[in-house]
C-alpha angles and dihedrals in degrees: 000000000000089000093051099085092047089048093050092051093047090050090050092051096048094045099040106026116154094014097104117120094022118156099201108055093192094051108041111191120242118269114265114265091247092057092044090050092048092049094045087053091050091049090050091052091047095050091047091053091044092050089048092048092051090055095043092048097039117128102233102164116118089233094044130114132209116172135158119177147129112267123198104244125158096354097308142072112267126188117244131175126195124191136168147137095230127029090207092067122102114272117243120196113202116204112203126222132230111071093266098003103133121202097195097090098055112016099085095105093044096049098040094088088050094058093069088066104029141025096245117213124192125188132197100219127223110297093012139104117326091353089063089046089058099044104029124216093300086088089070097099091057093056103106124138090243094056093045091051090053087049089056093050090050090054092048090053090047090052094049089054098036094047097033098241132144094213138355137218116245119207114185132190127203110307087014090066090069090057094042095052090050089049095054094041091054102042109013090164091073096060140061095197147349122228119187126188126175077025117202102223108159121357091184091065097026103102095039090052092045090051094053092046092049095048091049090048092050090049094047091050092040090231098163093186093058092044091052095048092046095048092047093060094032125198120326155287091090127199093212139026094262096086095050089046092057091048092050093049097053092040090059095042094050092044093046084233092133092067092044095048094053090046091060088068092063090047092050089054094053100033115123111268093002131121143179087275089068089057091049089049091051091052094046090047092054090052095048090043091063087086086069096057094072092054093056100046090098097047108127128159095280092053093044091048135257102200122064134165095211136065110285124200132174115196100190134180109253089227106037110155095172100061097011119240092226097059090046088052093049091046091057089046089054093050126102112210139139086252130008132172135174110204120188116209132179116284142027136272095329094044089124088069105021088053099024093145091055091046090051091052091056091046092050093045103041107019113030093060089064092063101037114104096016 
């Protein structure tokens, strides 16, 4: 939600530019010529960069695939993109976090190197992104963890048939890990492996563990401002949103995520095939997705699952203060699976993007071989 404030301001600027100070609210005056000229120039630059990116990130190989379409899933049309340099590569389904925080509009530069080794599928989940654009907010009452887990399973089945694969790999981030775990528990025969990152491990203990880790980081780095604010709100539970806001603030600061998250807005503006409407859809989806937060507050290791019949991996940022690294490690240690690995990588909650090259190295080394030759 950190991006939400900026997105809202950007949308207001674009939709109502030049209308400030108007006396007649029903008949807003036209924007001044100077403002219109500046905005047209901005649109020209934006369009130029978007066209250049479309060329630079185009899939040009004869065996490549680049599809973007609505797919019937769970009784509604849901937006799915499929990109890769070689159709013979393993299929990797990426589950975005949030809830509602789609990655399709801005992740093209991060996932481009992955497309050499995997056919990368992204999905705007129910109530998010372009799926929300298609259905509208009336889909809200159907947004449950159970229904969305079933959506993910339907998508996996579609991908197997559509791409001619026996199984696929699922990589899940943050909220998406809840869906991903449910998917591989219910239908393990569809998947070669599960990879979680920003792994939800124990929502009951999450904020307490995060508070302790943040305070330790603040003290180790001698950040008196952080120490003062954290001690002022104290450990959770909190009776108001102030405490959670302080935790979110310092989680993002220590992880460098605030810079990253704001940067995704710029990427969304210049992404091939994207537009400001995608940014607005993202914002709307995050708001609608708030209804899912209450459904996950009791998700502990037992609810998430402890016994699995496929290979289970967690590639976690070594300083994740949002879904604390220590809890994710303990969760993996508690699992029973034919193969399980906890792999720390540099970064925090968004390490899959901020250190996407390192993440890819681990995928190619540990996960891709499980799908090669099958």
